[in-house]
N, C-alpha and C positions, 0 to 999 in steps of 0.2 A: 472707108465702107458704109456703103448708104444706113443712112435712119431706119427706111423701109426695111426693116431685118428681116422679114418674114414674106417679102418680096408682093406685097400686095397688089401695088403696079400691075403684075403681071396677068392679073385676073382683068384686064380690061381689055378688050377689044383692040387690033391696031389701029383703028382713028379713037380708040379712044387714048393711048398713047404717047401716039402724035400732037393729040391735044394737050396732054400734059407735058410733053415736051417743048410744044412753042409756048406754052406759057411759060414755063420754067426759063428758057430764053431770056423772055419778057422782061420777067422780074431780074435775073441778074444783069441784063445790060441797062434799064430802062428805069427800074425802079430803086435796086438795092444801094446804088452810089448814093442817092439823092433825098431817101426817105426820112433819115435823118433830122437834115436840114428844114424839111416839110412837119416833121413831129417837132422839133421845139418851137415853130414860128404857127402852129396850131392852123395851119395850109393845105389844103388840098390840090394835086397837081392837076389840077384838070384838065393839061394839054394833054395826058395822057389816055384820057376816056376814050378817042379814037382809035388809038394802038388797042386799046384791050376791046372795044368793040370788035375789028380787026381781028382777034383772036374766035370770035364764034363760040366765046362760052357762055353768055346771059341767055340764060331761059334751056339749060343744056337739060335740065330732070323733067321739061315738057316737053309731048309731041304734038307736031303740028302748030297751025297759028303761026308761022316762021320763025320757030324755037327750033334750036338746031338738034333734040332729043340727046340719049345718050344713057340716060338711066340715074339711079339713086347712086351707084356707087361711081360712076364718072364724076356725076356732082359732086359726090364728097371728096370723093381725090383730089379732085380741083380746087375747092375750098380749103381743105387742107394746105396745097402748093401754093397759093395765094398767103395762107398766115404767115406759112415759114418763111417766105420773105418780110413780110408784114402782116399783123393783123389786122390792122387799119382797112388796106384794102382788100383782105377776104371781108372785112365788116361792109363796108361799100356795095361789093359788089351781092353780098348776102341780103342788103337790105333791097336792094335794087331786084335782084331776079329772085329771090327766093320770098321776103315778103311780101314784096310789091306786084311783081308780075304772079307769085302763089295764091294772091288773093283775086287776082283776075281770073286765074287759070281754073279755080278750085269753086269761083262764089259767081263770076261773069256768067252773062246769057251767053252763046254762039255769036249773038251779033257784037257785044262787048268786046269779048275775046279777041276776036277778027279786026274791030277796032281799035285797040289799044295794044295787044302784044305783040305785034310785029314790029312796029316802030321801037318800042322794048326789047325783042331781042338785039334788034338792028344797033341799038343803044342811043337811037337818036332823042327820044326821050327816058328820061330817067324819074325811077320813081320811089316814095320814100312812104312810110307805115305807122300810121300816128294812132297809137292804143294808149298806152301810158300816159297818165294823167300825172301833173302837179302831187296831188295827195293820194293818189291812188295808184300802186304797183303791183302788190300779188294779189291781191283783191279784186282786180278789177273785172273777174267775168262777173260777179255781185254789184259791185260799187263804181261801175261805169258812170262821169257822172257829166259828160258831154252829152248834151240832147239833141235829138231832131223831131221836128213837126212838119207831116202833109200840111203844104200849100196848096189847092189846085193840085196843077202838073210841076210843083217844085217841092224841094225840100229846104228846111231852114236850118241851118248849125247851129249850137252855139256850146260853148266850152274852150278848155282849155287841153294844150297837149306836149307833154315834155319829154327827153330824151330821144328826140325822133332823127335819128342818119337821116342824113342825104336831104334835107326837108329844106334849109335854106336857099338850093338852086336846084330842084328838084322839079320836074313840069307836072306829074301827078304825085298823089297825095293820098292814100287811102287813108280815109276818117273811119274811125268804127263809133257811133253814137246810139244812144238808148233810145229809142223811139217814145216818144212822150203819151200816143195815145196806146200801146200794148207794152211799153217797158222791154220790147224785144232789143237786141242789140243789132244792128243794121249796120251795112257797110258802102261809103261813100267814093269816087274815084274826083275830088276836089284837083283843079287844073290852077297853075301857077297864075297868080293875076289876079283870081277871083275876088271880087269885092267885099270887104270883112275879114278875108284871110290873110295874117299878118307872121311873120316869121321873125325869132331875134335868135342868131348865134348863142348859144353856149360856151363860157369862156373859160379856162383855167383848169381845166379837165387836168386830171396827172394820167390817165389811163387814152389810148386810142385819139391822142390828139389830133392825128389828121381827119379821121373821121369828123365828118361838120355837123353835129347836135342840134337841134333848133328847139324852143320854147313857141310852142303853135298857139295864135289867138283864133277862135271863129268867134266873130261877131256879125252874128244876122248871118252867115254866110248861104246864099242863095245858089242851090244846085238843080239840074231838070233830074225827072223820076229817069230817065236816061243814064243818066250817071250815077244811079243807085245800084250797086251791087244784087242784081236779079234772085239770085239762090243764098241771099246771105241774109235769112230771117231769123237769127238767135245767135248768140256765144256758141253753139253748138260748131256752128261753118268758122269761127272767128277761130276757132280751138282747131278744127283742121287743119288751116294754115300756118297754125304755130308748133302742131305737132310733123310737120314736114320741115320748118325752119330748126326746130328745133335739135335734130340730131344734124342738120349743116353746123348748126352751133358747136355739136360735140367733132364733128370733123377739125372744126376751128382750132379747138382747144389741143386736137394732137399735132396740127401744125406749129401753133403758137410753141407746143415742146419740143419738135424736131427743131425750131431754128435757134431755142436757147442750145440747144444740145449741141448741135453744128458747130456753132458758134466756141462754146465750151471746149470743143474737143478737139476745132482746131488751133483755140489758142493752148489745151495743154500739149499740144505738141512742138509750138513755141517755145513758150515761156520757159526757161530754164533758173533751175536753184541747185543751188550743190553742184554746180558742173552736169547737169544732167538737165534735159524736159520731164517736166513736171508728170508728164503723162504717166512717166515709167514709174511713179512712187502708187503704193498699194492704195491709197485712202481719196487719193483721185481716181484709182480707177475704177473704185467703189460706187463711186457719185457717177461715173460716167454710166456704166454697169444700172445702177439706180435707174438714170433718165431714162436708159433706152428700154428698159424692161418696162415703163410705168408707156413707154411712148409708143409699145409692139403691143401690150397687152389691149390699149385703147382702141388702136387701128383696128386689131384683131376685130373689138368690140362695136366697131362702127361698121366697118364688114359684112359681119351679119348682119347688122342693122339692114343694111341698104338691100342686103337681099329677101328682106322680110317686105323693104317698102317695096321693092321689084315686084315680092307675089303677092301685094297686096294684102298682108296680115299684119304689116306691123301697128300696135298699138299705141294709145297714150304713153302708157307703161313703160315703152319700149324707147321711145324715143328721151323719156323722162330719165332713165337708169343709165343710159349714155350720155345725156349732158350733165348729169351730177357726178359721175364717176369721173368722166374723162377731165372736167375740168377742175377736180378735186388733183387728180392722177396731173396734169398741166399744171396748175401753182406748185404743186410740191416740187415739180422737175425743174422750172425755172428757178423756183428757190438755191435748187441743185447748182443750178451754172452757174448760179451768182456766188454762189460759195465757195464755188472751183477758184473763180476768177478773184477771188481775194477784194481789196478798195477797186481794183478794178471794174469788178461786176457792177460799180454803178455810173459809169462814164460810159453816155454815149457812144464814142468811137470804140469803143469793143461790142456795140452792138449789143452784148444781151440786158444792158437794162432797161432797152426799149422795150424786149417782151417781157422781163417781168413787171413791169409797169401796164400792159397793155392786158397781160393774164389776168388783173384784177375786175375790168371793166366784163370778159367773157365770163370770168367766174360768177357772175351777177346777173348778166342779161339774159332775157329768152328764160324765164325762170329761175331764183337758183336754186342753191340745192336743197335748203329746206323744202322747198315747194317742190320741187321735183322727188325728194326722197317720200314726200306724203302721197304723190300722185302713185309713186312702185308701191308703197305700204299700202293706200286702198288695193291695188291690184292682188295682192298677195295674201291680202289677210279678210276680202272681204268689206273690211270697215275704216268709216272714214275718219279720221284723223285732225281733219282742217278747222276745225273748231270744237 
């Protein structure tokens, strides 16, 4: 029985279901047989990028500019489907299609969108998103230390970024910096190979090991005014991008929990103790139903959020609640899956251990549970408790 217990996929159009089917077939055939090796080696399967591109799923959330369109629900279900096989692959596409392309789509001029988005939709150019800094995480809205200053027809950017997914190989990195003149946050598209831009791969992570995170240094990086995102004039625009992608992370959390649940269910049907499959024991079934309940509740919440997004009615607090709730339920569910497998749950060959580890990163990025809780708390009380 499918882990999509309430049939959310049935809400998609025929074209949407076909996109999900093609993506699932690709993941089962090309990703799942090899992903543990890449995870162990902290490497990315670059050879799969053209095949992902052929699926036509980059830029699904956007209309025009060479993007396939399809709407928030399809975009979310695809993020879930990718994470169901491997959360790192879902994160890779989320950074490229959500954060990088989303920044250009929401904050770029018409000319900039026409210039950059079509090649990114075809995945001929890969994007990254540079916001988080070494010493500034949750407080980035008011504490951004990377600076930019206007110098004639150019901007000069100085600073550091940390945890920037895809940045070791991205063609375009969206860099957010505080303008020394007016104190406002502005966004720039910095191209690979720009003088003064250096990226160093972060190693020894215990989660999302396939994702190529980088430490970025910007030392007098010069970009033309034409590379400044013309509609990004304050952190308000940065927040609009995060509102969009935070919903995507909630979907990723559902997919991560699904993957762990499905491997645990298959294991329970095959593993025997006392002469019969452990799936027939009450306490094992209790764990399975707990996982499925968490997955179903989270998926339904995300579905309603996608409907609000499609109607233009989604606010920061809607994405924040989804991200906080779904990642907590994900973390609980992968723990149940590991518990069901016993000692085998920590072996990569049984798959569940990878989801347990990767869940830790999903739980923290795109706003911690605490920060997202305060976003929702402010909305329901009218009082800010951030400080």
